[in-house]
Every structure is written in C-alpha cells, then in structure tokens.
All heavy atoms as an XYZ file, in Angstrom:
736
protein
N     -20.648      8.060     15.855
C     -20.217      6.880     16.578
C     -21.296      5.808     16.572
O     -21.002      4.639     16.518
C     -19.840      7.283     17.999
C     -19.225      6.186     18.766
S     -17.699      5.688     17.954
C     -17.170      4.425     18.988
N     -22.544      6.169     16.622
C     -23.608      5.171     16.632
C     -23.623      4.365     15.344
O     -23.954      3.192     15.358
C     -24.955      5.842     16.853
C     -25.105      6.395     18.237
C     -26.455      7.009     18.427
N     -26.506      7.671     19.713
C     -27.530      8.368     20.133
N     -28.585      8.502     19.361
N     -27.519      8.927     21.312
N     -23.300      5.003     14.235
C     -23.273      4.291     12.960
C     -22.224      3.188     13.000
O     -22.473      2.069     12.561
C     -22.987      5.254     11.806
C     -24.118      6.205     11.534
C     -23.747      7.158     10.421
C     -24.877      8.135     10.151
N     -24.531      9.073      9.080
N     -21.072      3.514     13.523
C     -20.013      2.511     13.619
C     -20.415      1.372     14.551
O     -20.143      0.212     14.268
C     -18.722      3.161     14.094
C     -18.068      4.020     13.040
C     -16.759      4.581     13.552
N     -15.956      5.076     12.473
C     -15.545      6.316     12.364
N     -15.859      7.205     13.281
N     -14.812      6.690     11.340
N     -21.048      1.704     15.647
C     -21.451      0.679     16.617
C     -22.512     -0.243     16.032
O     -22.445     -1.462     16.208
C     -21.976      1.332     17.901
C     -22.349      0.326     18.964
C     -21.172     -0.497     19.451
O     -20.113      0.046     19.757
N     -21.322     -1.803     19.516
N     -23.483      0.305     15.322
C     -24.540     -0.522     14.742
C     -23.943     -1.444     13.677
O     -24.330     -2.606     13.553
C     -25.709      0.335     14.204
C     -26.973     -0.512     14.056
C     -25.422      0.968     12.884
C     -27.744     -0.629     15.302
N     -22.976     -0.948     12.907
C     -22.337     -1.799     11.900
C     -21.501     -2.879     12.570
O     -21.508     -4.037     12.136
C     -21.478     -0.976     10.937
C     -20.893     -1.821      9.847
C     -21.694     -2.361      8.860
C     -19.537     -2.089      9.821
C     -21.161     -3.170      7.858
C     -18.990     -2.888      8.825
C     -19.811     -3.426      7.847
N     -20.784     -2.526     13.612
C     -19.993     -3.517     14.348
C     -20.910     -4.623     14.866
O     -20.596     -5.814     14.736
C     -19.252     -2.862     15.508
C     -18.465     -3.844     16.338
C     -17.874     -3.171     17.554
C     -18.031     -4.135     18.699
N     -18.025     -3.565     19.988
N     -22.045     -4.255     15.431
C     -22.992     -5.255     15.924
C     -23.484     -6.154     14.791
O     -23.603     -7.371     14.948
C     -24.178     -4.577     16.604
C     -23.805     -3.891     17.908
O     -22.715     -4.178     18.454
O     -24.601     -3.050     18.381
N     -23.753     -5.555     13.631
C     -24.202     -6.328     12.478
C     -23.116     -7.311     12.035
O     -23.407     -8.482     11.753
C     -24.567     -5.393     11.320
C     -25.063     -6.090     10.049
C     -26.427     -6.741     10.293
C     -25.149     -5.091      8.909
N     -21.872     -6.870     11.988
C     -20.767     -7.742     11.592
C     -20.650     -8.924     12.548
O     -20.527    -10.081     12.116
C     -19.435     -6.959     11.539
C     -18.242     -7.900     11.438
C     -19.453     -5.974     10.388
N     -20.712     -8.658     13.822
C     -20.564     -9.730     14.803
C     -21.727    -10.725     14.706
O     -21.519    -11.935     14.840
C     -20.431     -9.150     16.207
C     -19.217     -8.238     16.372
S     -17.651     -8.910     15.753
C     -17.240    -10.027     17.070
N     -22.917    -10.241     14.468
C     -24.058    -11.143     14.288
C     -23.912    -11.961     13.009
O     -24.202    -13.165     12.990
C     -25.362    -10.350     14.248
C     -25.856     -9.832     15.588
C     -26.981     -8.818     15.378
C     -26.338    -10.983     16.461
N     -23.478    -11.335     11.941
C     -23.313    -12.036     10.672
C     -22.210    -13.098     10.758
O     -22.295    -14.130     10.100
C     -23.006    -11.046      9.554
N     -21.204    -12.860     11.566
C     -20.082    -13.790     11.692
C     -20.358    -14.921     12.677
O     -19.633    -15.921     12.688
C     -18.826    -13.024     12.125
N     -21.386    -14.802     13.464
C     -21.692    -15.794     14.491
C     -22.070    -17.135     13.861
O     -22.902    -17.191     12.960
C     -22.834    -15.294     15.376
C     -23.147    -16.266     16.490
O     -22.265    -16.513     17.323
O     -24.284    -16.795     16.506
N     -21.481    -18.194     14.344
C     -21.763    -19.529     13.814
C     -22.401    -20.436     14.854
O     -22.372    -21.659     14.720
C     -20.462    -20.180     13.301
O     -19.530    -20.256     14.388
C     -19.868    -19.413     12.136
N     -23.007    -19.857     15.870
C     -23.578    -20.651     16.956
C     -24.864    -21.378     16.562
O     -25.312    -22.261     17.271
C     -23.871    -19.756     18.169
O     -24.934    -18.865     17.856
N     -25.460    -20.962     15.449
C     -26.718    -21.575     15.045
C     -27.938    -20.824     15.550
O     -29.068    -21.140     15.174
N     -27.711    -19.843     16.403
C     -28.827    -19.026     16.889
C     -29.283    -18.071     15.802
O     -28.507    -17.695     14.920
C     -28.404    -18.220     18.120
C     -28.071    -19.086     19.313
C     -27.587    -18.250     20.460
N     -26.274    -17.686     20.081
C     -25.559    -16.905     20.839
N     -25.995    -16.548     22.012
N     -24.397    -16.455     20.432
N     -30.555    -17.679     15.867
C     -31.075    -16.716     14.894
C     -30.413    -15.361     15.140
O     -30.358    -14.879     16.268
C     -32.597    -16.596     15.049
C     -33.204    -15.618     14.069
C     -34.697    -15.592     14.153
N     -35.094    -15.179     15.492
C     -36.291    -15.384     15.994
N     -37.200    -16.015     15.306
N     -36.586    -14.969     17.213
N     -29.941    -14.750     14.081
C     -29.273    -13.451     14.182
C     -30.313    -12.348     14.025
O     -30.982    -12.261     12.997
C     -28.199    -13.322     13.110
N     -30.437    -11.518     15.051
C     -31.415    -10.435     15.021
C     -30.816     -9.195     15.658
O     -30.299     -9.231     16.763
C     -32.675    -10.861     15.768
C     -33.843     -9.965     15.528
C     -35.172    -10.622     15.871
O     -35.181    -11.766     16.359
O     -36.195     -9.974     15.664
N     -30.894     -8.094     14.924
C     -30.367     -6.810     15.374
C     -31.546     -5.898     15.682
O     -32.385     -5.653     14.819
C     -29.487     -6.197     14.291
C     -28.864     -4.837     14.574
C     -27.901     -4.935     15.761
C     -28.123     -4.328     13.353
N     -31.620     -5.418     16.909
C     -32.718     -4.536     17.315
C     -32.258     -3.085     17.235
O     -31.188     -2.737     17.737
C     -33.174     -4.870     18.737
C     -33.809     -6.218     18.842
C     -33.072     -7.322     19.225
C     -35.148     -6.391     18.514
C     -33.652     -8.574     19.308
C     -35.738     -7.633     18.595
C     -34.996     -8.735     18.986
N     -33.057     -2.256     16.579
C     -32.758     -0.836     16.407
C     -33.972     -0.022     16.834
O     -35.051     -0.563     17.043
C     -32.375     -0.509     14.940
C     -31.134     -1.274     14.519
C     -33.524     -0.799     14.002
N     -33.779      1.273     16.935
C     -34.881      2.185     17.243
C     -34.960      3.210     16.133
O     -34.021      3.979     15.925
C     -34.682      2.874     18.609
C     -34.670      1.836     19.722
C     -35.773      3.916     18.850
C     -34.322      2.381     21.088
N     -36.059      3.193     15.410
C     -36.287      4.147     14.334
C     -35.754      3.664     13.001
O     -35.062      2.649     12.906
N     -36.044      4.423     11.939
C     -35.658      4.016     10.586
C     -34.207      4.354     10.212
O     -33.664      3.786      9.271
C     -36.631      4.795      9.696
C     -36.935      6.029     10.487
C     -36.942      5.590     11.934
N     -33.562      5.254     10.939
C     -32.231      5.711     10.549
C     -31.174      4.605     10.532
O     -30.388      4.529      9.573
C     -31.769      6.874     11.433
C     -32.544      8.149     11.214
C     -33.875      8.172     11.971
O     -34.075      7.323     12.876
O     -34.721      9.013     11.648
N     -31.097      3.752     11.561
C     -30.074      2.704     11.508
C     -30.240      1.770     10.302
O     -29.258      1.443      9.627
C     -30.277      1.932     12.817
C     -30.929      2.910     13.729
C     -31.799      3.750     12.850
N     -31.474      1.369     10.015
C     -31.717      0.494      8.875
C     -31.348      1.194      7.566
O     -30.738      0.598      6.684
C     -33.181      0.067      8.850
C     -33.484     -0.921      7.756
C     -34.967     -1.223      7.719
N     -35.415     -1.655      9.014
C     -36.055     -2.793      9.243
N     -36.346     -3.585      8.257
N     -36.438     -3.106     10.464
N     -31.698      2.466      7.460
C     -31.370      3.234      6.254
C     -29.853      3.323      6.072
O     -29.339      3.141      4.975
C     -32.001      4.624      6.316
C     -31.767      5.448      5.060
C     -32.497      6.778      5.019
N     -32.733      7.436      6.291
C     -33.947      7.570      6.844
N     -35.013      7.101      6.249
N     -34.071      8.196      7.998
N     -29.136      3.600      7.154
C     -27.675      3.655      7.084
C     -27.102      2.330      6.596
O     -26.281      2.293      5.678
C     -27.074      4.010      8.446
C     -25.592      3.779      8.523
C     -24.710      4.618      7.862
C     -25.076      2.706      9.228
C     -23.333      4.397      7.907
C     -23.712      2.476      9.291
C     -22.844      3.321      8.623
N     -27.539      1.232      7.187
C     -27.011     -0.075      6.816
C     -27.347     -0.445      5.371
O     -26.569     -1.117      4.704
C     -27.550     -1.150      7.773
C     -27.053     -1.043      9.217
C     -27.806     -2.023     10.098
C     -25.556     -1.249      9.308
N     -28.486     -0.003      4.887
C     -28.926     -0.365      3.537
C     -28.389      0.544      2.441
O     -28.342      0.142      1.280
C     -30.446     -0.386      3.481
N     -27.975      1.762      2.783
C     -27.613      2.715      1.729
C     -26.217      3.315      1.835
O     -25.766      3.971      0.896
C     -28.615      3.886      1.686
O     -28.531      4.619      2.918
C     -30.041      3.392      1.470
N     -25.527      3.107      2.924
C     -24.236      3.765      3.121
C     -23.177      3.282      2.134
O     -22.984      2.085      1.929
C     -23.726      3.531      4.540
O     -22.453      4.133      4.691
N     -22.485      4.235      1.558
C     -21.372      3.916      0.656
C     -20.039      3.929      1.403
O     -19.001      3.654      0.803
C     -21.310      4.918     -0.516
O     -21.193      6.236      0.011
C     -22.556      4.810     -1.384
N     -20.081      4.223      2.697
C     -18.860      4.156      3.508
C     -18.363      2.717      3.534
O     -19.153      1.783      3.476
C     -19.151      4.601      4.939
O     -19.572      5.938      4.972
N     -17.059      2.561      3.641
C     -16.509      1.208      3.634
C     -16.594      0.568      5.016
O     -16.661      1.251      6.043
C     -15.032      1.207      3.204
O     -14.264      1.915      4.182
C     -14.845      1.810      1.820
N     -16.536     -0.744      5.007
C     -16.491     -1.493      6.259
C     -15.224     -1.124      7.023
O     -15.241     -1.060      8.257
C     -16.547     -2.985      5.981
N     -14.141     -0.861      6.313
C     -12.887     -0.463      6.965
C     -13.086      0.816      7.770
O     -12.621      0.924      8.903
C     -11.783     -0.277      5.927
N     -13.783      1.788      7.200
C     -14.072      3.029      7.923
C     -14.934      2.744      9.150
O     -14.666      3.239     10.242
C     -14.796      4.032      7.022
C     -15.349      5.176      7.808
C     -14.680      6.295      8.203
C     -16.678      5.294      8.339
N     -15.518      7.110      8.949
C     -16.748      6.509      9.040
C     -17.811      4.491      8.294
C     -17.914      6.935      9.692
C     -18.963      4.906      8.933
C     -18.994      6.126      9.621
N     -15.980      1.966      8.955
C     -16.926      1.713     10.042
C     -16.302      0.938     11.197
O     -16.734      1.086     12.340
C     -18.140      0.957      9.501
N     -15.289      0.149     10.905
C     -14.665     -0.680     11.947
C     -13.307     -0.180     12.394
O     -12.633     -0.843     13.172
C     -14.540     -2.122     11.440
C     -15.853     -2.829     11.125
C     -15.586     -4.173     10.478
C     -16.704     -2.974     12.365
N     -12.902      1.005     11.942
C     -11.546      1.482     12.257
C     -11.310      1.745     13.738
O     -10.176      1.829     14.175
C     -11.156      2.687     11.407
C     -11.882      3.970     11.779
O     -12.847      3.917     12.554
O     -11.492      5.032     11.261
N     -12.357      1.838     14.527
C     -12.188      2.043     15.975
C     -12.481      0.774     16.775
O     -12.547      0.818     18.002
C     -13.104      3.171     16.447
C     -12.709      4.494     15.828
C     -13.538      5.622     16.321
N     -13.165      6.838     15.615
C     -13.904      7.915     15.579
N     -15.062      7.955     16.206
N     -13.502      8.984     14.924
N     -12.670     -0.326     16.067
C     -12.966     -1.618     16.703
C     -12.034     -2.681     16.120
O     -12.436     -3.459     15.249
C     -14.421     -2.011     16.452
O     -15.303     -1.034     16.922
N     -10.786     -2.729     16.591
C      -9.820     -3.651     15.997
C     -10.240     -5.116     16.071
O      -9.986     -5.884     15.153
C      -8.526     -3.403     16.769
C      -8.878     -2.520     17.904
C     -10.212     -1.922     17.659
N     -10.912     -5.513     17.134
C     -11.360     -6.899     17.255
C     -12.406     -7.243     16.206
O     -12.356     -8.311     15.581
N     -13.355     -6.347     15.992
C     -14.391     -6.562     14.982
C     -13.798     -6.518     13.580
O     -14.213     -7.291     12.706
C     -15.501     -5.525     15.126
N     -12.816     -5.658     13.362
C     -12.148     -5.594     12.059
C     -11.407     -6.899     11.779
O     -11.450     -7.429     10.667
C     -11.187     -4.410     11.995
C     -10.447     -4.205     10.676
C     -11.417     -4.040      9.511
C      -9.524     -2.998     10.782
N     -10.766     -7.443     12.797
C     -10.070     -8.724     12.663
C     -11.076     -9.835     12.329
O     -10.839    -10.660     11.446
C      -9.332     -9.033     13.967
C      -8.105     -9.831     13.821
C      -7.252     -9.962     15.089
N      -7.842     -9.590     16.359
C      -7.654     -8.407     16.967
N      -6.890     -7.489     16.410
N      -8.204     -8.153     18.137
N     -12.211     -9.836     13.015
C     -13.262    -10.821     12.734
C     -13.754    -10.659     11.309
O     -13.909    -11.642     10.580
C     -14.428    -10.665     13.724
O     -13.960    -10.927     15.041
C     -15.577    -11.595     13.394
N     -14.013     -9.428     10.903
C     -14.491     -9.164      9.543
C     -13.518     -9.727      8.510
O     -13.913    -10.443      7.589
C     -14.667     -7.654      9.324
C     -15.298     -7.319      8.005
C     -16.639     -7.028      7.942
C     -14.554     -7.297      6.836
C     -17.241     -6.718      6.721
C     -15.141     -6.989      5.614
C     -16.495     -6.705      5.561
N     -12.246     -9.399      8.665
C     -11.229     -9.829      7.705
C     -11.105    -11.351      7.666
O     -10.994    -11.938      6.586
C      -9.873     -9.193      8.058
O     -10.035     -7.774      8.142
C      -8.819     -9.501      7.015
N     -11.165    -11.979      8.819
C     -11.054    -13.434      8.890
C     -12.236    -14.134      8.238
O     -12.068    -15.091      7.487
C     -10.941    -13.883     10.361
O      -9.794    -13.263     10.947
C     -10.825    -15.387     10.473
N     -13.428    -13.639      8.506
C     -14.640    -14.320      8.044
C     -15.072    -13.890      6.645
O     -15.473    -14.716      5.827
C     -15.798    -14.098      9.049
C     -17.083    -14.727      8.555
C     -15.423    -14.648     10.418
N     -14.989    -12.588      6.359
C     -15.565    -12.058      5.121
C     -14.538    -11.556      4.107
O     -14.894    -11.254      2.974
C     -16.542    -10.924      5.438
C     -17.604    -11.333      6.409
C     -17.627    -10.812      7.691
C     -18.573    -12.259      6.056
C     -18.600    -11.189      8.598
C     -19.549    -12.645      6.958
C     -19.569    -12.111      8.238
N     -13.294    -11.420      4.495
C     -12.263    -10.946      3.572
C     -12.015     -9.456      3.686
O     -12.136     -8.874      4.758
N     -11.695     -8.838      2.584
C     -11.306     -7.433      2.572
C     -12.430     -6.518      3.056
O     -13.578     -6.679      2.647
C     -10.838     -6.989      1.173
O     -10.468     -5.611      1.234
C     -11.908     -7.178      0.122
N     -12.090     -5.555      3.899
C     -13.100     -4.619      4.396
C     -13.301     -3.417      3.478
O     -13.796     -2.384      3.903
C     -12.548     -4.199      5.753
C     -11.068     -4.262      5.571
C     -10.826     -5.415      4.627
N     -12.939     -3.547      2.224
C     -13.080     -2.435      1.289
C     -14.464     -2.348      0.659
O     -14.703     -1.467     -0.153
C     -12.007     -2.519      0.199
C     -10.629     -2.255      0.775
O     -10.489     -1.509      1.731
N      -9.623     -2.889      0.221
N     -15.372     -3.252      1.012
C     -16.734     -3.175      0.475
C     -17.544     -2.160      1.272
O     -17.210     -1.831      2.411
C     -17.409     -4.538      0.499
C     -17.771     -5.041      1.881
S     -18.652     -6.598      1.831
C     -17.366     -7.698      1.350
N     -18.602     -1.669      0.657
C     -19.440     -0.679      1.337
C     -20.293     -1.349      2.411
O     -20.550     -2.559      2.363
C     -20.358      0.027      0.336
O     -21.365     -0.851     -0.119
N     -20.718     -0.551      3.353
C     -21.619     -1.018      4.403
C     -22.883     -1.593      3.772
O     -23.364     -2.663      4.166
C     -21.949      0.140      5.382
C     -23.104     -0.208      6.292
C     -20.708      0.525      6.178
N     -23.429     -0.907      2.782
C     -24.658     -1.370      2.127
C     -24.455     -2.713      1.436
O     -25.323     -3.590      1.509
C     -25.141     -0.330      1.125
N     -23.326     -2.884      0.772
C     -23.071     -4.159      0.088
C     -22.933     -5.293      1.090
O     -23.437     -6.393      0.885
C     -21.821     -4.056     -0.770
C     -21.546     -5.336     -1.516
C     -20.477     -5.170     -2.547
N     -20.252     -6.449     -3.205
C     -19.112     -6.806     -3.734
N     -18.099     -5.958     -3.742
N     -18.974     -7.971     -4.292
N     -22.231     -5.044      2.189
C     -22.093     -6.064      3.228
C     -23.460     -6.443      3.780
O     -23.767     -7.620      3.956
C     -21.182     -5.571      4.364
C     -21.106     -6.548      5.497
C     -20.261     -7.638      5.411
C     -21.895     -6.395      6.622
C     -20.201     -8.570      6.449
C     -21.845     -7.307      7.654
C     -20.992     -8.399      7.572
N     -24.288     -5.443      4.053
C     -25.615     -5.684      4.608
C     -26.459     -6.527      3.656
O     -27.168     -7.443      4.086
C     -26.322     -4.346      4.912
O     -25.514     -3.600      5.838
C     -27.692     -4.558      5.508
N     -26.364     -6.241      2.368
C     -27.176     -6.948      1.367
C     -26.658     -8.352      1.058
O     -27.435     -9.192      0.595
C     -27.239     -6.131      0.088
N     -25.400     -8.616      1.331
C     -24.838     -9.924      0.971
C     -24.529    -10.756      2.211
O     -25.324    -11.612      2.588
C     -23.578     -9.755      0.105
O     -22.622     -8.939      0.807
C     -23.911     -9.121     -1.232
N     -23.439    -10.490      2.849
C     -22.973    -11.297      3.972
C     -23.905    -11.247      5.182
O     -23.977    -12.213      5.946
C     -21.576    -10.879      4.405
C     -20.551    -11.041      3.332
N     -20.194    -12.265      2.811
C     -19.818    -10.123      2.661
C     -19.276    -12.101      1.886
N     -19.029    -10.805      1.764
N     -24.597    -10.140      5.354
C     -25.478     -9.996      6.522
C     -26.958    -10.085      6.145
O     -27.823     -9.718      6.938
C     -25.198     -8.675      7.223
N     -27.252    -10.587      4.969
C     -28.649    -10.656      4.521
C     -29.505    -11.532      5.431
O     -30.719    -11.336      5.527
C     -28.711    -11.170      3.088
N     -28.889    -12.476      6.118
C     -29.646    -13.371      7.004
C     -29.957    -12.746      8.369
O     -30.754    -13.296      9.131
C     -28.880    -14.679      7.209
C     -27.615    -14.509      7.993
N     -26.476    -13.965      7.440
C     -27.319    -14.790      9.278
C     -25.520    -13.938      8.354
N     -26.015    -14.429      9.492
N     -29.344    -11.622      8.676
C     -29.584    -10.960      9.968
C     -30.883    -10.174      9.880
O     -31.038     -9.306      9.021
C     -28.415    -10.024     10.348
C     -28.702     -9.324     11.673
C     -27.109    -10.801     10.418
N     -31.783    -10.472     10.753
C     -33.070     -9.776     10.782
C     -32.895     -8.472     11.564
O     -32.415     -8.485     12.700
C     -34.113    -10.659     11.455
C     -35.471    -10.064     11.493
C     -36.440    -11.066     12.065
N     -37.707    -10.429     12.308
C     -38.681    -10.979     12.981
N     -38.536    -12.188     13.498
N     -39.802    -10.339     13.169
N     -33.272     -7.363     10.939
C     -33.170     -6.053     11.585
C     -34.575     -5.645     12.003
O     -35.462     -5.495     11.170
C     -32.544     -5.013     10.647
C     -31.136     -5.478     10.218
C     -32.476     -3.646     11.321
C     -30.497     -4.624      9.151
N     -34.764     -5.490     13.309
C     -36.086     -5.226     13.868
C     -36.112     -3.886     14.576
O     -35.287     -3.634     15.455
C     -36.470     -6.340     14.873
O     -36.416     -7.598     14.194
C     -37.849     -6.121     15.447
N     -37.077     -3.054     14.194
C     -37.282     -1.764     14.860
C     -38.121     -2.011     16.109
O     -39.256     -2.483     16.025
C     -37.991     -0.793     13.917
C     -38.102      0.618     14.478
O     -37.879      0.808     15.704
O     -38.414      1.525     13.702
N     -37.564     -1.710     17.253
C     -38.263     -1.949     18.516
C     -39.572     -1.181     18.630
O     -40.477     -1.604     19.339
C     -37.363     -1.581     19.703
C     -36.253     -2.567     20.008
C     -35.364     -2.018     21.115
C     -36.805     -3.911     20.390
N     -39.679     -0.080     17.900
C     -40.914      0.704     17.993
C     -42.115     -0.098     17.515
O     -43.227      0.133     17.956
C     -40.801      1.997     17.194
C     -39.767      2.955     17.768
C     -39.656      4.223     16.978
N     -39.567      3.915     15.556
C     -39.837      4.775     14.591
N     -40.186      5.994     14.881
N     -39.722      4.434     13.330
N     -41.900     -1.053     16.636
C     -42.993     -1.881     16.143
C     -43.396     -2.981     17.107
O     -44.451     -3.592     16.950
N     -42.584     -3.250     18.120
C     -42.870     -4.302     19.088
C     -43.435     -3.776     20.399
O     -44.017     -4.539     21.165
C     -41.594     -5.095     19.398
C     -40.910     -5.789     18.225
C     -39.616     -6.438     18.685
C     -41.835     -6.820     17.611
N     -43.249     -2.500     20.637
C     -43.658     -1.914     21.911
C     -45.035     -1.273     21.803
O     -45.451     -0.862     20.723
C     -42.637     -0.851     22.327
C     -41.214     -1.354     22.533
C     -40.277     -0.176     22.715
C     -41.141     -2.288     23.727
N     -45.729     -1.152     22.926
C     -46.987     -0.418     22.911
C     -46.760      1.012     22.410
O     -45.687      1.590     22.625
C     -47.424     -0.414     24.379
C     -46.679     -1.551     25.006
C     -45.401     -1.685     24.239
N     -47.749      1.577     21.771
C     -47.626      2.919     21.159
C     -47.165      3.962     22.174
O     -46.366      4.842     21.837
C     -48.937      3.317     20.503
N     -47.670      3.886     23.389
C     -47.304      4.886     24.400
C     -45.820      4.808     24.747
O     -45.174      5.833     24.970
C     -48.158      4.706     25.654
O     -47.980      3.416     26.184
N     -45.272      3.638     24.773
C     -43.847      3.466     25.072
C     -43.011      3.849     23.847
O     -41.995      4.531     23.966
C     -43.537      2.018     25.497
C     -42.049      1.825     25.712
C     -44.309      1.657     26.769
N     -43.435      3.432     22.651
C     -42.706      3.756     21.427
C     -42.624      5.273     21.224
O     -41.614      5.774     20.742
C     -43.386      3.096     20.228
N     -43.663      5.989     21.606
C     -43.659      7.437     21.473
C     -42.560      8.076     22.316
O     -42.011      9.120     21.945
C     -45.024      8.011     21.838
N     -42.230      7.485     23.426
C     -41.172      8.011     24.287
C     -39.790      7.847     23.668
O     -38.845      8.559     24.030
C     -41.200      7.313     25.653
C     -42.453      7.540     26.489
C     -42.412      6.654     27.722
C     -42.582      9.005     26.874
N     -39.648      6.918     22.744
C     -38.358      6.660     22.116
C     -38.039      7.627     20.982
O     -36.914      7.678     20.512
C     -38.314      5.218     21.590
C     -38.429      4.135     22.632
C     -38.509      2.776     21.970
C     -37.281      4.189     23.613
N     -39.030      8.352     20.515
C     -38.820      9.259     19.379
C     -38.239     10.570     19.800
O     -38.194     11.019     20.836
C     -40.142      9.481     18.653
C     -40.608      8.196     18.011
C     -41.917      8.358     17.254
O     -42.355      9.489     17.047
O     -42.470      7.342     16.877
C-alpha cells in the first residue's frame, strides 16, 4: 500500500500547476528506488485512488506507462528528498 500512496503523491505533485516547487519527502532509499525502477503500471498503482487516476488520465493521458517511465518523464521536475539527509543523525537513526 505504501508504494501506491507514494506514487499517488508523486502524480498529484507532478500535476500541480500552482507554480510552487514540487517536492516529495520520503524516508530511506526504498521509495526512490521503487519510483525509479518499477515496471508496474500507473494504472496498477492508482487503482485504489479513483480521483488520482482521473487526474492522471486528464493531465498525462493513458495510465499504461510504467511507474519508472512516469517518474523519469512527467515527474522529472519533482524533487525527491530523503528526510534522513535533513535531520540530525540521532533523529535519522530513529527512522531506520
């Protein structure tokens, strides 16, 4: 479920047209690895989020592309930041 949620968040950030900087905060390397390498389709990742799927289809077209392809193309402007790199070492250690 976390994989789907992180992708949904990425889609919503990529679709945002407010002019604000798009930044997705994650904890650890796994979310970034999933977004960069997953061959699962956007349709699969959004199948439990009808509103996000509707947004995806309206803004980006068919959800038959892979999560990795979407991340590399349509969401390339979204900065993905691991919170462990921003927090003091003692606090980051608690997140692992």
